[in-house]
N, C-alpha and C positions, 0 to 999 in steps of 0.2 A: 410556502413550504407545502409538501405533500401531506395530506391527512391519511396516515397509513396505519392500518391494523396489522402489525407485523406477522401475527400468526396465520392470517388469512391469505397471504401472498403465495401464489403458486405459478409455476411456469409450465405450460402445456406444449409439448413438442411431438410432432409427427415426423418420424425420422426418414432416412434414406433419400433426402433431397440434396442434390449436388449444389455446392456453394460456388458462386463465381461473381466477379465484379470487384469493386474497390471499396475500401473502408478507411475512414479517416480516424486517426488516433486522437483521443482527447488529452487534455492536460493531466499531469500526474497527480493523483490523489495524495500520494505519499510525499510529494513536494509541496503541494498547496497547504497541507495541514500544518507543518512547522512554520511555513511562511506566514500563514494567518496568525499563528501564535506570536510571531516576531512583531506584529503590529503593536502588541502590548508595550514594546520597548520605547515607543515614541508617541508623543501627542500629535504628531503630524498626520497628514492625510495620505492614504495609500490608494492606488488604483491597480487592480490585478486583472489581467486578461488570461484567457485559456484556463479558467477555473472549472474543473469538472463538476457538473451539477449532480452530485451523488450524496447519499445520506450521511456519510462520515463528514463531508464538508458542511452540510447543513447543521450537523450537531456542533461543529466548531464555531460556525457563525452564531448560533444561538448562545453558545458559551461566551463569546466575546460580547454579545449584546447584554448578557447578564452582568458583566463587569463594567459596563458603561460605553460600549461601542455604539457609534452612530454611523449609519451608512445604508447602502442599497445593494442587494444581490439580484441582478437581472441577467437572464440568459447565462452566459459564461463569464460575466464580469462582476467584480466587486469593487465598490468604492467604500472606504471605511476609515474611521479615525476614532481614537479614544482620548478625548481631551482630559478626562479625569478618570481615575480608577475608582470603581465602586467597590467598597471593601467587603461586601457581603459574600459569603461562600458560594461557590458554584453549586447549584442544587444537584443532589444525587440523581434525580430523574433525568437530567441532561446527559451525564457522562458515566453513570455507574453501570448502565446496561451493557450487554455484550455487543456494542455497536461502535465504540470509538475509544481511542486513547488520548482524546483531547485534553483530559485533565492533567496528565503528566507532562504534556508539551507546553502547557501554560505555566507550569510551576516555576521554572527558572526565570522566564521573563517577568512574571508577577513579582517575585521576591526581589529581583534586580531593580525594578522600577519603583515599586511601592513599599518595599521592606516587609511585606506581609503577603502570605498566600495560604488559603485554606481550600483544598480541593479534594474531591472524592478519589479514593483509590481507583485506578483506571480499569475500564472494561477492555473489550477487544475480542478477537476470535478465540474459540476454545481449542487452540492448537498446541498448548503446552505452556511452560513457564516463560513469562516475560519478566525478567529480573530487573527491578527498578533500583536496586541497591546502589548501582554505580551513579545514578542521578543524585541520590540522596547523599552518598559519601562525598561526591564532588562539591555539592552545595554546602555541606558542613565545613569542608576544608576552606571554602571561600568566605566562611564566617556566619552562615545561616544556622540558627537553632531550629532543629527539625524534630517533630514528634509525629508518631503515627498512632492514632487511636480512633476508635469508633468509626472505622471505615474512612477516615480522612487523613490526609497529609497536611500538617500545619508547619509552615516555614516562616520565620521572622528574623529580622536583623535590625539593629539600632543605627546602623550606618551603611555606607555603600559596601557591596561585596568586594572582596580583595582578590587580586590576581594570584593564581597558584600554578604549580606544576603538578600535573595529574596524568597518570597512565592508566588507561582502561585495562582491566584484567583480560578482557577479550573484546572483540569487535561488537559494538552496539550502535545501531543507527540512531534511535531516539535518545540514547545517552549522549552521544556526540552532539546531536542537535541541541539538546537542553543546556548542556554546559557551554556550548559555543555561544548560544544566545545570552546566557547569563554573563559570560565573560565580556561580551561586547559593551556592557554597562558597568563592569567592575573597575575598581581602582587599581591601576598598575597593569603588569603583564601577566597573561595566562598562557601556559604552554600545555597543550593537550596531546598526549602521545597514544599511539595505537588507535587512532581514530578510524571510524568506518569510512569507506571510500565510495559509497553509492553515489550515483549522479545527483540524487535528490539533495545530498549534503552540499555538493558543488553549487547547486542552484540556490540553496539557502545562503551560502557564502556570497554569491553574486548579489542577492537581495540586500544582505546586511552591508555589503560594501557600498551599494547605492544609498543606503541610509547614513553613511558616514563612518561605518566601522572600519577598523584597521586590522585586517586579517591577512596573514601570510602563511602559505603552505610550505612545509619543510620536509624534504625526503618522502613525499607521498602521504604518509599517515600521521604526520606531526603538524599541528596547527599552532601558530603563535598569534595571540590576540592582544593588541594594545587597547585597554579599556578607554571608553569615552564617557564624559559626564552626561552628554545628551546625544540623541540620534534624531534624524529627520524622517519624514515620510518618503515614499518612493513610488515610482511607476514600474511595474514588473510583469513580464509574461512568463507563465508557468511552463516548464519543459514538458514535452510529450511523455505519456505514461508508458514506461518500458514493460510493465507487467501486462497491461492491456495489449501492447504491441506484440509481446510474445504469445499471448493467448490467441490472437488472430493468426499469427504465423503458424501456430500449432493447428488451428482449425483448417488452414489451407493445406496442411500436410496429410490429411486423410485422403484416401484413394478417390480420385474423380473430382477433387476440388481444385480450384485455381483462384487465388485471391491476390489482389494488389493492396498492400498496406501503405497508406499515405500518411504524411506528417510523421514519418519514422526517423529515428536516429539509430541506424543499425549497430553502431559500436556499443550501444547500451545493452544489447543482447547477443554479443559475440559468442558467449559461451553456449547459448541455445542454438545459434546458427551452426556452430561447429558440430554439435550433437546431431542435428537434423541432417547435415551433410553426411555424417557417418551412417545414418539410417537409410540414405538413398533418396532423400527429399530433393526436389528440384528448386533451386533458389537463384534468383537474379537480384542482386543487391546494388542499389544506386545510393546516391548521397542522401536522399530524403524519402526513399521508397524501397519496398521489398516485394517482389513477386514470388509467390510460393505455389507449388503444385506437386501432385504425386500421382503416379500411375500404378501404385501398388508395389508389392514386393519389398515392403519395409524391413530393414534388418534390425535385429535386437541390439541393444547397447547396455552398458553398465554406467551408471551416473551417480555422482555424489553432490549434494547441495553444499555450497560454500559461500562465505561472504563475497561481495563484489570484489574483483571481477569474475569470480567463480559462478557456477550455475545457481540461480536464485531459488531459495526455498519457496518463494511465492509463485513459481512456475512448476513446482514439483508435481502437484496434483494433476494439472492439465497435461503435462508430458506423460504421466502415468496412464491417462486415458489413451493417448496415442500409442503407447507401447503395447497396449492390449491388442493392437492391430498389426504388430510386427510378427515376423515368422521366427519363433524361437523363444529363448529364455532371456529376459532382461532383469536387471537388478537396479533398484533405486535406493540409495542410502541417504537418510535424512540426518544431517549433522547439526541443524540449527535449532529446531523445536522437537520436543520429546513426545508430542501427541498429534502428529500431523498426517496420520494415515486413515482417518475416519472415512474419508471418501472411498477408500478401497472396499469397505464393507457394503457401501451403497452401490458401487459399480458392480460388485459381484452379484447383486440382485438382478442386474441386467444381463448377466451371463459371463462376465469376465472371470479369469482365473488368476486371482491375486492372493498371495499368502504373505502375511506379515511375520517376520522373524526378527524380534528386537527392533533395531532401528532401520531395518531393510525391508523393502517390498520386493517380493519375487513374483515376476509377471510372466505368465506363460501365454504366448499368442500363437496363431491368430485366433480370436474367438468371435463368434457371431453373437450379436446382442439383440435382446427382445425388450421392448418397452414395458414399463410397469411403474408403480409408485415408488419414489425414493425421496430422501430428505437431505437437504443441504445442511452441513454441520458448521461451515465457516465460509468466509468470503471466497477464497480461492477454490475450495472444494465445490462451491456452487457452480463455478465456471467449468470445472472438470466434469460435473454431472450433466451440465448442459451439452458439453461436447459428446458425452456418452449417449445422450438422448438423440442427438443429431444423426448418429450412425446406427441407432437401434431400429429394428423392425417394429412398426406399430407406434402406439402412443406412449410417451413417457411423461409422467407428472412429477415435477420437482417441488416438494413442499419446503416451507421455511425459506422461500426464495427472496425474502427481504435481505438476506445475506448478500445476494448478487447486487442489489441496489446500493449497498454500502460503498462499492468501489468500482463498478463498471457503469459508465454513463450510457444509457439507452442501448444496452446490449441486445435485448430482444429485437428492437427496431433495426439496429445495425445488421443483425443476422437475417431479418426479414428481407432487407434490401439486397442481401447476397443470395436469396432464394430459399431460405429456411422456412419451414412451416412451424412457427413458434409464436406464442403469445403469452402475455403475463396477465393474471387476473388477481383482483383483490387490492388494487392500488386506488386510493382516493384521488380526487381532483385537486389541482393546484388551487 
């Protein structure tokens, strides 16, 4: 694991370098996290490939070790098993910081297998409310007794969880994942309605099915799960990261750049590709790759974030940076999180013209950017600021860049290979 002093990590960028070449997309962080949590459901052995070596995954791996996991994390592969659950609580210093939501993802699997879970309230990005009430309500209906006190969630049950019928009040990715995993070991049938539709959930269902779970999709957002008393280990390859994919597609959309994105699944980001076509970006889409380039003259657009298959909130910040280079007025409405425009204040320090009115960013372009010191406020904001630094005149220094390491594997190195003048400082050795 890296020895990292989070506060010291900075990214230094000398802008105005054209990007060209190819970049390979890593495995999806947001798929690997719940899939590692699913290891708790079985005492069998798991082998995962295409696991992104990012800080959020390392936090989850440490979390599993703390509750009894044995295994090895090498390169982009993990071999792991949990023969017996260690009943001690997951320490706060592992999951309470603003680095991961590992704690909430292990809650359902832990109480389903062991009958007891005591985890810290989850951290994560400072991008707004992440309501965990749906997780807790669903587990209570399944028979778990749950208390929240002293910064911990404590869940326990005297017997197996029971199958239920539960409808999420609105789409929730981690809520769907948590109850889905718990239902796989519950007694009887569980029907979950209004489930999130993100590809990462489909990949989790694929893993659970390999483990012996009986899961059926009904009319898209309804899942029917027949609980099993035991599940097995499995061999699984994590799907490509659609947010990393979209970030590099956006990077290739700035004037003068031409990038080929490899190991791509274009249908994962159809909503983004449609927006970029409206803006005038050149796209060549094949089954497993996307070639993107731009000769300038980008058109403004109005965009709203939506649950999948709509435009993802996790690409909102990066697209906002691109829209500062379009000719005219664009609007981006954020419908998912209530505090996700902090990157706009930092981008404005570089010279952008972004105004926030309620849940909408109003972006006036085209603006010329000049490098200076800015600060990453969350994972996706960090990528947006890096994109800003790449097109700014002079040097940009992005502080708090630990955020970038949470979810983007080797981003500075990948950008260097495309021709960027970028380096990261403050990271310890392996």
